[in-house]
C-alpha positions, 0 to 999 in steps of 0.5 A: 283839845281832842284826845287821840281816841276821839280824833281816831274815831272821827277819822274812822267815821269820816272814812266810812262815810266816804266809802258809803258815798262812793258806793252810792254814787257807783251803784247808778253808774253800774246800771249804765254798763253794757256787759263787757263793753268797758274796753270800747271806751278806749277804742277809736270810733272814727274809721278815718283814723285807720283809713289810708286814702292813698293817691287814688283819693279813696273809694267813697260810697258817694263817688267822691274823691280825686286823684291826689297827684293831679290835685297836688300837681294843680296846686303846685302849678297854680301856686304863683296865683292867689287861690280864691277857693279850693276843695280837695273833695270836690276837686276844684281850684279857683284862683283870684285875678292875677296880673303878671308883672310884665303885662300892664292892663291884663289879668287872668283867672283860672279854674282847675277841676280834677274829675277822676280818681285816676291819673289821666289827662281827661281827668283834668279840666282847666279854664282860663279867663282873661280880662283887659283894662280898656276905657276905664273898665275890665273887659272879658277877652278870650285867652290865647288858644293854647293857654289852657292846654299849656297849663294842663300839660304842666299840671300833668307833668307835675303830677307824674313827677309826684307819682314817680317820687312816690315810687310809681305807686297809685296808693 
């Protein structure tokens, strides 16, 4: 059994070895430092963390972004249909085919495009596609003339409601 002095000497030697090893590891890392930039390690690097895009969709340099009220209004208005694809940055919503419960042999598909960052009626384009089941196949047929304009009006009304709920602010 080792004596207390021998054990104490071994612990001291081990401590010296650990300190020397830590110093040897820290020395190469010190060369990676760039002056007083140590505080940069904790600073957020993503500018989107502090950016508030607001209702206007932001001011991207590439001209992207859409009006958030129109976008949300379109999603809310078309929510009764299955959404096939949607892109908030590009500003389009594409639904899948939808057959209303009361209409047999008839189905609809809608595309909605939000074209601007401003809440305006000309910043929205809606297209309605209609098919009827005839002779064992789906056939393209024009939708009623007022269908697209009715849906556009409902989207605009919903967008205005959302804006009013936000205190009438566009940001």
